[in-house]
C-alpha positions in Angstrom: -21.2 61.4 -26.3 -20.0 62.3 -22.8 -23.0 64.4 -22.2 -25.3 61.5 -23.1 -23.5 59.2 -20.6 -23.8 61.8 -17.9 -27.5 62.2 -18.6 -28.2 58.5 -18.5 -26.3 58.1 -15.2 -28.3 61.0 -13.6 -31.5 59.7 -15.0 -30.9 56.2 -13.6 -30.3 57.7 -10.1 -33.4 59.8 -10.2 -35.8 57.0 -11.2 -37.2 55.0 -8.3 -36.0 51.4 -8.1 -38.7 48.9 -9.3 -37.3 46.1 -7.1 -38.4 46.3 -3.5 -36.4 45.2 -0.5 -39.0 42.4 0.1 -38.5 41.1 -3.4 -34.7 41.2 -3.0 -35.1 39.2 0.3 -37.3 36.7 -1.4 -34.8 36.2 -4.2 -31.9 35.9 -1.7 -33.8 33.4 0.4 -34.4 31.2 -2.6 -30.7 31.3 -3.5 -29.7 30.6 0.0 -32.0 27.6 0.3 -30.5 26.2 -2.9 -27.0 26.5 -1.6 -28.0 25.1 1.8 -29.1 21.9 0.2 -25.7 21.2 -1.3 -23.4 18.7 0.3 -21.2 19.9 3.2 -23.3 23.1 3.7 -25.3 21.9 6.6 -23.3 24.0 9.0 -23.8 27.2 7.1 -26.4 28.6 9.4 -26.8 31.6 11.7 -26.6 35.3 11.0 -26.1 36.1 7.3 -25.2 39.7 6.4 -26.8 40.8 3.1 -24.0 43.0 1.9 -25.3 43.3 -1.6 -28.7 44.5 -0.4 -26.9 47.0 1.8 -25.1 48.3 -1.2 -28.4 48.6 -3.2 -29.9 50.6 -0.4 -26.9 52.9 -0.2 -27.2 53.7 -3.9 -30.8 55.0 -3.6 -31.4 58.8 -3.6 -31.0 60.6 -0.3 -34.5 62.0 -0.6 -36.0 58.9 1.2 -39.1 59.7 3.1 -38.4 59.9 6.9 -41.5 57.8 7.4 -39.8 54.8 5.8 -37.2 54.6 8.6 -33.8 53.0 8.3 -33.7 49.9 6.2 -32.3 46.7 7.6 -28.7 45.8 6.7 -28.6 42.2 8.0 -31.1 39.4 8.3 -30.7 36.4 10.7 -32.0 33.1 9.3 -32.6 30.1 11.5 -34.1 26.8 10.7 -35.3 24.1 13.1 -31.7 22.7 13.6 -29.9 25.4 15.6 -26.1 25.1 15.4 -24.8 23.1 18.4 -21.5 23.2 20.2 -19.0 20.5 19.3 -16.3 19.3 21.6 -13.7 20.9 19.3 -15.5 24.2 19.6 -15.4 24.1 23.4 -11.7 22.9 23.5 -10.6 25.8 21.3 -12.8 28.3 23.1 -11.6 27.3 26.6 -8.1 26.3 25.6 -8.6 22.7 26.8 -6.4 19.8 25.8 -8.0 18.0 22.9 -8.0 14.7 24.8 -10.4 16.0 27.4 -14.0 15.0 26.5 -16.6 16.9 28.5 -19.9 15.3 29.3 -22.9 16.3 27.1 -24.6 18.2 29.9 -21.7 20.7 30.1 -21.9 21.3 26.4 -25.6 22.1 26.7 -24.9 24.4 29.6 -22.3 26.3 27.7 -24.6 26.5 24.7 -27.3 28.1 26.8 -25.0 30.5 28.6 -22.9 31.6 25.6 -24.7 31.0 22.3 -22.3 33.2 20.3 -19.4 30.8 20.0 -17.5 32.9 17.5 -17.2 35.7 20.0 -13.8 35.4 21.7 -13.6 35.1 25.5 -11.6 37.3 27.7 -9.1 35.7 30.0 -11.3 36.4 33.0 -14.4 35.0 31.3 -12.5 31.9 30.2 -11.3 31.3 33.8 -14.8 31.8 35.1 -16.2 29.3 32.6 -13.5 26.7 33.5 -14.2 27.2 37.2 -17.9 26.7 36.7 -17.3 23.4 34.9 -15.0 22.3 37.8 -11.5 22.9 36.7 -9.0 24.3 39.3 -10.9 22.6 42.1 -9.6 19.7 44.2 -13.0 18.3 44.8 -13.3 17.6 41.0 -10.7 14.7 41.5 -10.6 11.6 43.6 -7.3 10.1 44.9 -7.1 6.4 44.3 -3.6 5.3 45.3 -0.1 6.7 45.8 2.2 6.1 42.8 5.4 7.6 44.1 7.0 10.2 46.4 9.9 12.5 45.9 11.7 15.4 47.7 9.1 18.0 46.7 6.1 16.1 45.4 3.9 13.1 45.7 2.2 11.5 42.7 -1.2 9.9 43.1 -3.4 7.9 40.7 -6.8 9.6 40.6 -10.0 9.9 38.7 -11.8 13.0 37.4 -15.4 13.4 38.5 -15.8 15.6 35.5 -14.7 13.3 32.7 -14.7 9.9 34.6 -11.2 9.4 33.2 -8.1 8.4 35.2 -5.5 11.1 35.9 -2.2 11.5 37.6 -2.1 14.0 40.4 1.3 15.5 41.1 0.9 17.2 44.5 3.7 19.6 45.2 4.1 20.7 48.8 4.4 24.5 49.3 6.7 25.8 52.0 5.2 28.9 53.8 8.3 31.0 53.3 9.7 29.6 50.1 6.5 29.1 48.0 6.4 26.9 44.9 9.7 25.2 43.9 11.3 26.6 40.8 11.0 23.2 39.2 7.2 23.3 39.5 7.1 26.8 38.0 9.2 25.7 35.1 7.2 22.6 34.5 3.9 24.4 34.4 5.2 27.3 32.2 6.7 24.9 29.6 4.0 22.2 29.5 1.3 24.8 28.9 2.9 25.5 25.6 3.9 22.0 24.7 1.2 20.3 22.7 2.4 17.0 21.1 1.3 13.4 20.9 4.6 12.3 22.5 4.6 14.8 25.4 2.5 14.2 28.5 -0.6 16.5 28.6 -1.2 18.9 31.5 -4.9 18.9 32.1 -5.4 21.1 35.2 -3.7 23.2 37.9 -5.0 23.4 41.4 -3.5 26.0 43.8 -4.2 26.0 47.5 -2.3 27.4 50.5 -0.6 24.2 51.2 0.0 22.6 47.8 0.2 23.0 44.1 -1.4 20.1 42.3 -0.7 19.4 38.6 -3.3 17.1 36.9 -1.8 15.1 34.0 -3.2 12.5 31.7 -2.7 9.1 33.2 -0.4 6.6 31.6 0.0 3.0 32.7 3.7 2.8 33.4 7.1 4.3 32.7 9.8 2.8 30.5 11.7 1.4 33.5 8.6 -0.5 34.7 8.0 -1.7 31.2 11.5 -3.1 31.0 11.1 -4.8 34.4 7.7 -6.3 33.4 9.2 -7.9 30.2 12.2 -9.3 32.0 14.6 -6.6 30.7 14.4 -8.1 27.3 12.3 -6.0 24.9 11.6 -7.1 21.4 13.6 -5.2 18.8 10.4 -4.2 17.1 9.2 -2.4 20.2 12.7 -0.8 20.7 12.4 0.8 17.3 8.8 2.0 17.9 9.8 3.6 21.3 12.9 5.2 19.8 10.9 6.7 17.0 8.4 8.2 19.5 11.1 9.4 21.8 13.0 11.2 19.0 9.9 12.7 17.6 8.8 14.2 20.9 12.3 15.4 21.6 12.6 16.9 18.1 9.4 19.0 18.9 11.0 20.3 22.1 14.2 21.2 20.4 12.5 23.0 17.6 10.9 25.2 20.3 14.4 25.6 21.8 13.5 23.7 24.9 16.0 21.4 26.6 14.6 18.5 28.7 17.8 18.0 30.6 16.6 14.9 32.5 15.9 12.1 30.1 15.9 8.7 31.7 13.5 5.6 31.5 11.6 6.8 34.6 10.6 10.0 32.8 9.3 8.3 29.7 5.7 7.2 30.2 3.9 4.5 28.2 0.2 3.7 28.0 -1.7 0.6 27.1 -1.7 1.4 23.4 2.1 1.6 23.3 2.3 5.4 23.1 5.5 6.8 24.7 5.4 10.4 26.1 8.1 12.6 27.6 7.3 13.7 31.1 8.8 15.5 34.1 9.9 18.8 32.7 11.1 20.1 36.1 14.7 20.5 35.0 13.8 21.6 31.5 14.8 25.0 30.3 14.0 27.2 27.3 17.4 27.8 25.6 18.1 31.5 24.9 19.9 32.9 21.9 22.8 33.7 22.0 24.1 30.8 24.1 23.6 31.1 27.8 25.4 29.2 30.5 23.4 26.8 32.6 23.9 24.6 35.6 25.9 21.4 35.3 23.9 19.8 38.1 21.3 18.5 35.7 20.5 15.0 34.3 20.5 11.9 36.4 24.1 10.7 36.7 23.8 7.6 34.5 22.5 9.7 31.6 24.7 12.8 32.0 27.1 13.5 29.1 30.9 13.6 29.8 31.3 17.3 29.1 28.7 18.2 31.7 30.2 15.7 34.1 33.5 17.6 33.7 31.8 20.9 34.6 30.6 22.4 31.3 27.8 24.9 31.6 27.7 25.8 27.9 25.6 23.2 26.3 22.7 22.9 23.9 20.4 20.2 22.5 23.2 17.5 22.4 22.8 17.2 26.2 19.5 15.4 25.5 20.9 13.3 22.7 23.5 11.6 25.0 20.6 10.5 27.2 18.7 9.1 24.2 21.8 7.1 23.3 22.0 5.7 26.9 18.2 4.9 26.8 18.6 3.2 23.4 21.3 0.9 24.8 19.3 0.1 27.9 16.2 -0.9 25.9 18.4 -3.2 23.8 20.4 -4.8 26.5 18.1 -4.5 29.5 20.8 -2.8 31.7 22.1 0.7 32.1 25.0 1.7 29.9 27.1 3.7 32.5 25.7 2.9 36.0 28.2 5.0 38.0 27.7 6.0 41.6 29.9 9.0 41.5 31.0 11.5 38.9 34.5 9.9 38.8 33.1 6.4 38.4 30.7 7.5 35.8 33.5 9.1 33.7 35.6 6.0 34.2 32.8 3.7 32.8 32.4 6.0 29.8 36.1 6.2 29.0 36.6 2.5 29.5 33.9 1.7 26.9 34.4 4.6 24.4 38.1 5.3 25.0 39.8 8.0 27.1 39.7 11.2 25.1 42.9 12.8 23.9 43.7 16.2 22.5 43.3 14.9 19.0 39.9 13.3 19.7 38.6 16.0 22.0 40.4 19.4 21.5 41.0 21.2 24.7 40.4 18.2 27.0 43.9 18.1 28.3 43.6 21.6 29.7 40.4 20.8 31.6 41.3 21.1 35.3 38.8 18.4 36.4 39.9 16.0 33.8 43.5 16.4 34.8 42.7 16.0 38.4 41.1 12.6 37.9 44.2 11.3 36.0 42.2 8.6 34.1 43.9 5.6 32.6 44.3 5.7 28.8 41.7 3.3 27.5 41.1 2.3 23.9 37.6 2.4 22.5 35.8 -1.0 22.5 33.5 -2.1 19.6 29.9 -1.4 20.7 28.7 -4.6 19.1 30.5 -6.5 21.9 28.3 -4.8 24.4 25.0 -4.8 22.4 25.1 -7.9 20.2 21.4 -7.6 19.4 21.9 -4.4 17.4 22.4 -4.6 13.7 24.7 -2.4 11.7 22.1 0.5 11.5 21.5 0.2 15.2 25.2 0.4 16.1 25.5 3.4 13.8 22.5 5.1 15.5 23.9 4.4 19.0 27.3 5.7 18.1 25.9 8.8 16.4 23.8 9.7 19.4 26.8 9.4 21.7 28.9 11.5 19.3 26.2 14.2 19.0 25.9 14.1 22.8 29.3 15.6 23.2 31.8 12.8 23.1 34.5 12.5 20.5 36.5 9.4 20.0 
């Protein structure tokens, strides 16, 4: 029996195949056309490798005539509709933010210069492609008006000649000896990896001898301006919408172990559609594990938690939650919760509202040298509903929870 099987196998290998390569290709073409007519298969075009034909060829006897030459192992099929680049293809290939929509002429140019979109680009090739389009060049943008000026940077409203969209140009002055400020380096390094609907998008970086310009998506105003425009009396519906977006964006940062460390209404941007986005990551830091000590000279005074005000350098994500609580209060009441002008006055306002901490409510506080030096009056905690009467029970619970998580115990 075994001899018969062996004989049949050898006989089958020695007999020439009756099916030619041309016939196999014709059969495959018919099958392919049938599949191509099915729904959602319009994009299945391009180079198709005939692996089953390749296996058939490999199983033929090795005594193939040298005149026949090597048989093809792949056939490229194209019909009249050649696959065209989509904006999503280009964004992924060039690592562009998804909200940048390039004009059609650039898509056509990329299609002609690089028809194989599946082939990955090297970093140098990607930079060259971006430069050819116009990224990284100041002449691509037009300054329209100045929006604000700080110690290190000036912010302009501008327009992109490339996309015709409005942008925000943050122009950071470079000192000849000192170079780029560390805040700018941090902001760039963090924002390049932060991709979220509630975090401002960094579109472009322009580096010259005199300045470093960061090109951001443009949003109409910040939360402080929004409050001013509505007479410091927001609707509770909008308060809830903005709080949800703020917490969602911050949750994304904290999941990536990034602390913002400068939450305040001026750093929360809002567009005409009511979308709120976290901005200004100049003081942000990526939190290491295990815990590392940081500077306590962070967070604008009005939104700085009491433990940091008292000199703590060992903090984590709760440093941002205190700021969220203060912003929540400000949206509801139209005024800052703790508008102190000095560290001592800020702590005094906090303790007068939430109660002066004791050893029972804040273990170890009585041994804090700065706390002892201030010699604060012993205040009792006041009901928050007296300060924010527009909040319902759930709103008061949320506000109290944010302040407790932010490092205060009462």
